[in-house]
N, C-alpha and C positions, 0 to 999 in steps of 0.2 A: 698695715694689720693682719692681726694677730690669725691664726689657722687653728680652725675649731679642728677638735681634732673625735671623731669616730667614738662611741663609749655602750658596750653590747648592754651590759650592765641596767644603764641606764636608759635606751628603749622595751625595755625586758620593766624595768619598774613605769616606765610609761601607758605600759598596754596594761598592767596591771591598774592603772590608779584610774586609767577614763574606761578600764571593763565596769568597776567596784563600782565610779563615779558615777552610772548610766544607775538610776531610781527611779522610779513610779512612785508616784505618790497615793496614787487609782487605778482600781480596774475594775470596774464593774465588768467581768464577763466582755470586754474585747480582746483582751490579750490571752495569752497568744492570738495572733491573727491563723487564720485556717490557710494553709499552705500554695491554694489558690485566689489568695486575695491581693487586687491589685494595689498599690498602695499611687494613692494622685499627690506630687510633688507642687510643694507652690512657690512662689518666689525665687530669680536671680540667682540666688545661694546656694540651691540647692543646685546648680552645674554652675557657679563659678565659686565657691568656696573656699572661705580666707582661714588661714592657719593663723592666721593673727593680727590688729589691729594695727601691725607698724612701732616704734621706738619701742619704752621699755617693754609693749606686751608682745615685742614680734621672735621668733623663738624657730630655733633651725632646726625644719623638720630632712630628717631620711626618708619619709611617704606621706604625702599626705593625696587624699582621694574623697573627688565628692560623694553630696550624698547618692544622687538622683547614678553614677556609673559603681556604685558599691549596690545598692535595690538594683539595675538594671542588671547586674549579673546572676544576681539569685533572682529573675526573675519576675519582680515585683512588681513594677513600675509601671504607671498606668501609660500606654505611651503617646497618649496622642495630645497628654498634654506636655508631659515631658518637650517633646518636637518643642511647640512653640515656647517654653523660654528657650531649649538650642537655639533659633531660630532665628531668636531676636539677641 
């Protein structure tokens, strides 16, 4: 099996594409959220985030963080609902 090499320029490009590829389709005075607004996350993928679908859709990730952990670090998650997903 061929060993993959880490490519820093590839990581920088991936981050830029991810940031520029995030598009808000329509904002009716909802965003940006106020700093004290809590966000409710729905579905198990908020905790068990998939980085790829397997096979040709899979990717080699240097770092993968789920949505819940990222928003929790910001203090933005509605914790009672998140606890239910983590418990199951």
